[in-house]
C-alpha positions as CSV (number, residue, x, y, z in Angstrom):
1,X,-45.1,-17.1,25.8
2,X,-44.1,-13.4,25.6
3,X,-45.4,-10.8,27.5
4,X,-44.9,-7.2,28.1
5,X,-45.2,-5.9,31.6
6,X,-46.4,-3.0,34.0
7,X,-46.2,-2.2,37.6
8,X,-48.4,-5.3,38.0
9,X,-47.0,-8.0,36.4
10,X,-49.9,-7.0,33.7
11,X,-49.8,-5.3,30.5
12,X,-50.9,-1.8,31.3
13,X,-52.6,1.3,29.3
14,X,-50.1,3.0,27.1
15,X,-49.3,6.9,26.7
16,X,-50.0,7.5,31.1
17,X,-46.2,9.7,30.9
18,X,-45.9,13.0,29.9
19,X,-42.9,16.1,29.3
20,X,-44.1,17.8,32.5
21,X,-44.4,14.6,34.2
22,X,-41.3,13.5,33.4
23,X,-39.6,16.9,34.4
24,X,-41.3,16.9,38.1
25,X,-40.6,13.1,38.5
26,X,-38.9,11.8,41.9
27,X,-36.6,9.0,42.3
28,X,-38.7,5.8,41.4
29,X,-40.1,4.0,38.3
30,X,-42.6,5.4,36.3
31,X,-44.7,3.9,34.2
32,X,-45.8,4.8,30.5
33,X,-47.6,1.5,29.4
34,X,-46.6,-1.5,27.7
35,X,-43.4,-2.6,29.8
36,X,-42.2,1.3,29.2
37,X,-41.1,3.2,32.3
38,X,-38.8,5.8,33.5
39,X,-36.1,4.4,36.5
40,X,-35.3,7.8,37.8
41,X,-31.6,7.5,39.6
42,X,-29.4,10.5,41.7
43,X,-27.4,9.6,38.3
44,X,-29.5,10.0,35.9
45,X,-32.7,8.9,34.5
46,X,-32.8,5.8,32.2
47,X,-35.5,4.3,29.9
48,X,-36.3,0.4,30.5
49,X,-38.4,-1.9,29.2
50,X,-39.6,-4.8,31.4
51,X,-41.2,-7.9,29.3
52,X,-41.1,-11.7,30.1
53,X,-39.7,-13.8,27.5
54,X,-40.3,-18.1,27.6
55,X,-41.7,-17.8,31.3
56,X,-38.6,-15.4,32.8
57,X,-38.9,-11.7,33.3
58,X,-36.4,-9.3,31.5
59,X,-35.5,-5.9,31.3
60,X,-34.0,-3.9,28.0
61,X,-32.0,-0.8,28.6
62,X,-33.5,1.6,25.8
63,X,-31.8,4.7,26.5
64,X,-30.9,8.1,28.6
65,X,-33.6,10.8,28.9
66,X,-33.2,13.8,27.8
67,X,-30.8,11.7,24.8
68,X,-34.0,9.8,24.2
69,X,-37.4,11.4,24.2
70,X,-40.0,10.1,24.9
71,X,-41.5,9.5,21.9
72,X,-38.1,8.2,21.1
73,X,-38.3,5.3,23.9
74,X,-42.0,5.1,23.0
75,X,-40.8,3.9,18.9
76,X,-38.4,1.5,20.6
77,X,-40.9,-0.3,22.8
78,X,-43.0,-0.9,19.9
79,X,-40.1,-2.2,17.7
80,X,-39.4,-4.6,21.0
81,X,-43.5,-5.9,20.8
82,X,-43.0,-6.6,17.2
83,X,-40.5,-8.8,18.0
84,X,-41.9,-10.4,20.6
85,X,-44.9,-10.7,18.7
86,X,-43.0,-12.5,16.2
87,X,-41.5,-14.6,19.1
88,X,-38.2,-13.0,19.5
89,X,-36.4,-12.1,22.2
90,X,-35.9,-8.6,22.2
91,X,-32.3,-8.7,24.7
92,X,-30.9,-11.3,22.5
93,X,-31.4,-9.7,19.0
94,X,-29.9,-6.8,20.5
95,X,-26.6,-8.7,21.6
96,X,-26.5,-10.2,18.4
97,X,-26.5,-6.6,16.7
98,X,-24.1,-5.4,18.7
99,X,-22.2,-8.5,17.7
100,X,-22.3,-7.9,14.1
101,X,-21.7,-4.3,14.6
102,X,-18.3,-5.4,16.0
103,X,-17.3,-8.0,13.1
104,X,-18.7,-5.5,10.4
105,X,-15.7,-2.9,12.0
106,X,-12.9,-5.5,12.6
107,X,-14.2,-6.4,8.5
108,X,-14.2,-3.6,7.0
109,X,-11.9,-3.2,4.0
110,X,-9.1,-1.1,5.6
111,X,-8.7,-3.5,8.5
112,X,-8.4,-6.9,6.3
113,X,-6.3,-4.7,3.8
114,X,-3.8,-4.1,6.7
115,X,-4.1,-7.8,7.9
116,X,-3.3,-8.8,4.3
117,X,-0.1,-6.3,4.0
118,X,1.2,-7.4,7.3
119,X,0.9,-11.1,5.7
120,X,2.6,-10.5,2.7
121,X,5.7,-8.0,4.5
122,X,8.4,-11.1,4.8
123,X,7.7,-12.6,1.0
124,X,7.4,-8.8,-0.8
125,X,10.5,-6.9,-1.3
126,X,10.0,-3.2,0.6
127,X,9.9,-1.3,-2.6
128,X,6.7,-3.7,-3.8
129,X,5.4,-3.5,-0.2
130,X,5.5,0.1,0.2
131,X,3.8,0.4,-3.3
132,X,1.2,-1.7,-2.5
133,X,0.0,0.2,0.5
134,X,0.1,3.1,-1.5
135,X,-1.9,1.4,-4.0
136,X,-4.7,0.2,-1.4
137,X,-4.5,4.1,0.2
138,X,-5.8,5.1,-3.0
139,X,-9.2,3.7,-2.3
140,X,-9.7,4.7,1.1
141,X,-13.1,5.7,0.8
142,X,-14.1,2.1,1.4
143,X,-11.5,1.8,3.9
144,X,-14.3,1.9,6.6
145,X,-16.8,-0.3,4.8
146,X,-17.9,-3.7,5.9
147,X,-16.2,-5.7,3.1
148,X,-18.6,-8.0,2.8
149,X,-20.9,-5.5,1.7
150,X,-18.7,-3.8,-1.4
151,X,-20.1,-3.9,-4.2
152,X,-18.6,-4.1,-8.0
153,X,-20.3,-0.8,-8.9
154,X,-18.9,0.8,-6.1
155,X,-15.4,-0.6,-7.1
156,X,-15.6,0.5,-10.2
157,X,-16.4,4.1,-8.7
158,X,-13.5,4.7,-7.3
159,X,-11.4,3.3,-10.0
160,X,-13.3,5.4,-13.2
161,X,-11.6,8.6,-11.7
162,X,-7.9,7.0,-12.1
163,X,-9.0,5.9,-15.7
164,X,-10.2,9.5,-16.3
165,X,-7.0,11.2,-15.5
166,X,-5.0,8.4,-17.6
167,X,-3.2,6.6,-15.1
168,X,-5.0,3.2,-16.4
169,X,-1.8,1.2,-15.6
170,X,-2.2,2.8,-11.8
171,X,-5.8,1.9,-11.9
172,X,-5.4,-1.7,-12.9
173,X,-3.4,-1.9,-10.3
174,X,-5.1,-0.9,-7.4
175,X,-7.9,-3.5,-8.5
176,X,-5.2,-6.1,-8.6
177,X,-4.2,-4.8,-5.1
178,X,-8.2,-4.8,-4.3
179,X,-8.9,-8.5,-5.7
180,X,-6.2,-9.8,-3.1
181,X,-7.4,-8.5,-0.4
182,X,-11.0,-9.8,-1.3
183,X,-9.2,-13.3,-2.1
184,X,-7.7,-13.6,1.3
185,X,-11.3,-12.3,3.0
186,X,-12.9,-15.1,1.5
187,X,-9.8,-17.7,2.6
188,X,-10.4,-16.4,5.9
189,X,-14.2,-16.6,6.2
190,X,-14.9,-12.8,6.3
191,X,-15.9,-12.3,2.3
192,X,-18.6,-15.0,0.5
193,X,-16.9,-13.8,-3.3
194,X,-14.6,-11.1,-5.0
195,X,-16.7,-8.5,-6.5
196,X,-13.5,-7.3,-8.3
197,X,-13.6,-10.3,-10.5
198,X,-17.4,-8.9,-11.8
199,X,-15.1,-5.7,-13.2
200,X,-13.3,-8.0,-16.3
201,X,-12.8,-5.6,-19.0
202,X,-14.5,-2.9,-17.3
203,X,-11.3,-0.6,-17.5
204,X,-9.8,0.4,-20.7
205,X,-6.5,-2.1,-21.4
206,X,-3.5,-0.8,-20.5
207,X,-1.1,-0.5,-23.5
208,X,2.3,-1.8,-22.8
209,X,5.4,0.0,-24.5
210,X,8.8,-0.6,-23.1
211,X,10.0,2.0,-21.1
212,X,12.0,5.0,-22.7
213,X,15.8,4.7,-23.2
214,X,19.0,6.5,-25.3
215,X,21.4,3.6,-26.5
216,X,22.6,5.4,-29.6
217,X,26.1,6.3,-28.2
218,X,26.1,9.8,-29.6
219,X,23.0,10.6,-27.8
220,X,24.2,8.9,-24.8
221,X,27.4,11.2,-24.4
222,X,25.0,14.2,-24.5
223,X,23.1,12.8,-22.3
224,X,26.1,11.7,-20.0
225,X,27.4,15.9,-20.4
226,X,23.8,17.4,-19.6
227,X,24.1,15.2,-15.9
228,X,27.5,16.1,-15.7
229,X,26.0,20.1,-16.0
230,X,23.2,19.3,-14.2
231,X,22.2,22.5,-11.5
232,X,19.9,21.0,-8.8
233,X,20.6,19.4,-5.4
234,X,23.7,17.6,-5.0
235,X,21.9,14.4,-4.0
236,X,19.8,14.2,-7.3
237,X,22.9,14.9,-9.1
238,X,24.9,11.9,-7.4
239,X,21.8,9.8,-8.2
240,X,21.8,10.9,-11.6
241,X,25.7,10.3,-12.3
242,X,25.4,6.9,-10.2
243,X,22.3,5.8,-12.7
244,X,24.1,4.7,-15.8
245,X,27.6,3.8,-14.0
246,X,25.1,0.9,-11.6
247,X,22.2,0.5,-14.0
248,X,20.3,-0.8,-10.9
249,X,16.6,-0.3,-10.5
250,X,15.5,3.2,-9.7
251,X,13.4,2.2,-6.6
252,X,17.0,-0.2,-5.2
253,X,18.9,3.0,-6.3
254,X,16.5,5.6,-4.3
255,X,16.9,2.9,-1.5
256,X,20.6,2.4,-1.0
257,X,21.8,2.6,2.6
258,X,25.1,3.4,3.6
259,X,25.5,0.5,6.2
260,X,25.3,-1.7,2.8
261,X,28.3,-0.1,1.4
262,X,31.9,-1.0,1.6
263,X,33.9,1.5,-0.5
264,X,37.3,0.3,0.4
265,X,36.1,-3.4,-1.0
266,X,34.2,-1.6,-3.8
267,X,31.1,-3.0,-3.3
268,X,27.5,-2.6,-2.7
269,X,25.5,-5.7,-1.2
270,X,21.4,-4.8,-2.0
271,X,19.7,-7.3,1.2
272,X,17.1,-9.1,-0.6
273,X,14.2,-7.8,1.2
274,X,14.9,-4.5,-1.4
275,X,15.2,-6.7,-4.5
276,X,12.6,-7.7,-7.5
277,X,13.1,-10.9,-7.1
278,X,13.9,-11.4,-3.6
279,X,17.8,-12.6,-3.5
280,X,20.7,-10.6,-2.4
281,X,22.2,-8.8,-5.0
282,X,26.3,-7.6,-5.0
283,X,27.2,-3.9,-7.4
284,X,30.7,-4.2,-8.3
285,X,31.7,-0.2,-7.5
286,X,34.2,1.1,-10.8
287,X,36.6,3.7,-9.0
288,X,33.9,6.5,-10.5
289,X,31.5,5.2,-8.9
290,X,33.3,5.1,-5.3
291,X,34.4,8.6,-6.0
292,X,31.0,10.1,-6.5
293,X,30.3,7.8,-3.4
294,X,32.5,9.2,-1.3
295,X,32.3,12.5,-2.4
296,X,28.5,12.0,-1.6
297,X,29.5,10.3,2.0
298,X,30.2,13.9,3.4
299,X,26.6,15.4,2.4
300,X,24.8,12.1,3.7
301,X,26.8,9.4,5.4
302,X,25.3,10.0,8.9
303,X,21.8,9.2,7.2
304,X,20.9,6.0,7.1
305,X,19.8,6.7,3.2
306,X,22.7,7.5,0.8
307,X,19.7,9.6,-0.8
308,X,17.7,11.1,2.1
309,X,14.7,12.3,1.0
310,X,14.4,16.7,1.2
311,X,11.3,16.8,3.6
312,X,12.1,13.7,5.9
313,X,15.9,12.4,6.1
314,X,14.4,9.4,7.4
315,X,12.5,8.2,4.3
316,X,14.5,8.3,0.3
317,X,14.4,10.4,-1.9
318,X,11.0,10.3,-4.0
319,X,10.5,8.0,-6.6
320,X,10.2,10.7,-8.8
321,X,13.1,12.5,-8.2
322,X,15.4,11.0,-11.4
323,X,12.7,11.0,-13.8
324,X,11.9,15.6,-13.2
325,X,15.6,16.0,-12.9
326,X,15.5,14.6,-16.5
327,X,12.3,16.5,-17.7
328,X,14.3,19.5,-16.3
329,X,17.0,18.7,-18.5
330,X,15.2,18.3,-21.3
331,X,14.3,14.5,-21.5
332,X,10.8,13.8,-22.0
333,X,9.3,10.8,-21.1
334,X,9.1,9.3,-24.3
335,X,13.0,9.5,-24.7
336,X,14.4,8.7,-21.4
337,X,13.3,7.3,-17.7
338,X,15.4,6.0,-14.7
339,X,14.5,2.9,-15.5
340,X,16.1,2.9,-19.0
341,X,19.6,3.2,-17.9
342,X,19.3,-0.2,-17.5
343,X,18.4,-1.1,-21.1
344,X,21.2,1.5,-21.7
345,X,23.5,-0.7,-20.5
346,X,22.3,-3.9,-21.7
347,X,22.3,-2.6,-25.3
348,X,25.6,-1.6,-25.2
349,X,27.6,-3.9,-23.1
350,X,25.8,-7.2,-25.3
351,X,27.1,-5.1,-28.2
352,X,30.7,-4.8,-26.6
353,X,30.4,-8.3,-26.3
354,X,30.2,-9.5,-22.7
355,X,28.5,-12.6,-22.5
356,X,25.0,-12.4,-21.8
357,X,24.7,-14.4,-18.6
358,X,27.1,-11.7,-16.9
359,X,24.6,-8.6,-17.9
360,X,22.0,-10.5,-17.2
361,X,23.4,-11.5,-13.6
362,X,24.4,-7.6,-13.2
363,X,21.0,-6.5,-14.2
364,X,19.2,-8.8,-10.8
365,X,17.2,-10.7,-13.8
366,X,15.3,-13.9,-12.9
367,X,17.0,-17.0,-13.9
368,X,14.2,-19.6,-15.1
369,X,16.1,-22.3,-15.0
370,X,17.2,-23.3,-11.3
371,X,20.0,-25.4,-11.8
372,X,21.6,-22.9,-13.6
373,X,20.5,-20.2,-11.1
374,X,22.3,-21.6,-8.7
375,X,25.5,-21.6,-10.6
376,X,25.0,-18.2,-11.5
377,X,24.5,-16.9,-8.0
378,X,27.8,-18.8,-7.2
379,X,29.9,-17.2,-10.6
380,X,31.0,-14.4,-12.7
381,X,31.8,-11.7,-9.6
382,X,35.2,-11.4,-10.2
383,X,33.8,-11.0,-14.2
384,X,31.3,-8.7,-13.2
385,X,33.8,-6.4,-11.3
386,X,35.8,-6.1,-14.6
387,X,32.6,-5.4,-16.5
388,X,31.9,-2.7,-14.6
389,X,34.9,-0.8,-14.6
390,X,35.3,-1.5,-18.5
391,X,31.6,0.4,-18.7
392,X,32.5,2.9,-16.2
393,X,35.8,3.7,-18.6
394,X,33.6,3.0,-21.7
395,X,30.9,6.4,-20.4
396,X,33.7,8.2,-19.5
397,X,34.8,8.2,-23.5
398,X,31.4,9.2,-24.7
399,X,31.0,11.8,-22.0
400,X,34.1,13.5,-22.8
401,X,32.8,13.3,-26.5
402,X,35.7,11.7,-28.2
403,X,36.2,8.7,-30.5
404,X,35.3,5.5,-28.2
405,X,36.5,2.2,-28.8
406,X,34.3,-0.1,-26.7
407,X,36.8,-2.2,-24.5
408,X,35.6,-5.7,-25.0
409,X,35.4,-8.8,-23.3
410,X,38.6,-10.8,-23.8
411,X,38.1,-14.1,-25.0
412,X,38.5,-17.6,-22.9
């Protein structure tokens, strides 16, 4: 049997305390009725509720006066009485509530997203990891929300402004990341279902288009001459000059570190962690590329990154730097992009007669056939070195604007 106790151990009349009585109260216990009393001590005035549950006398703390007023203390007593009438122990209920609150704070979307990111770090390229972290930061508004309480409508409310702003690809990728976090939470017993599944078809579809690239030889020459005359930051100028020579992915270029580059051997070894396909990659450096890097080394050689950021040298230059420079030179996004240098090289090198296997290997594209991939990893470096030198000479000729005869790969 559950009961509320007064001084004598029996239910007493309610409402015996007043504000004036509380102010004048001396050290000791001052009962208000229904088991509620104010315990006045030298350290403060504490509201307590004395009750009996399952044959045992128990005590429940209800707060400190004056932060908890007399009216509030009575309200909390009445809530406890309702639990007792239902056969429930107020102390056990409070412990359960606190446990749920603790679990909720540990199981927020933000906490689980960080946990998921940490688990993905060993398998993600650095560029991919940074992008995933940025994508999840786009929904900071729900990072403090218990993941089990998040609804599809709540997620859509955060994605809709991205859609309205015209960044559809970002909206879809953010939605994909949210779904990955939810599926991780489900696997670890922290959520029951993925509400992202309810948003299928909610966002307008992304219209896939090829990345803009200049491939016509005459126009490539114009582009190279524009790059040569660029008057912006020296590091940006160097990156622009190296982009067509190396034709690596923009993220790989801007994350280049001096420790990866051997100028004497004319080799850049990109670690697997920085590559999209999670496989180390070798970039042979033509003499022209080595010359640009030696010059740049005088400016940034004391830093970790070949192209350090302008605001924080401890970070690489912004992913928008190359594209922004192209725009300033008059090449809009429908004409040329930083990624377009890869398409430029692929198109022209194939037309020059270089073997597709060598070109694809230099582009670091995935090889679907595992046996062939193993063979390719061990081959082609000599051929790629020759190709990169011939390619650099070809670009020089295009830049000078004279009649260009493409140097094709010799047969045999």
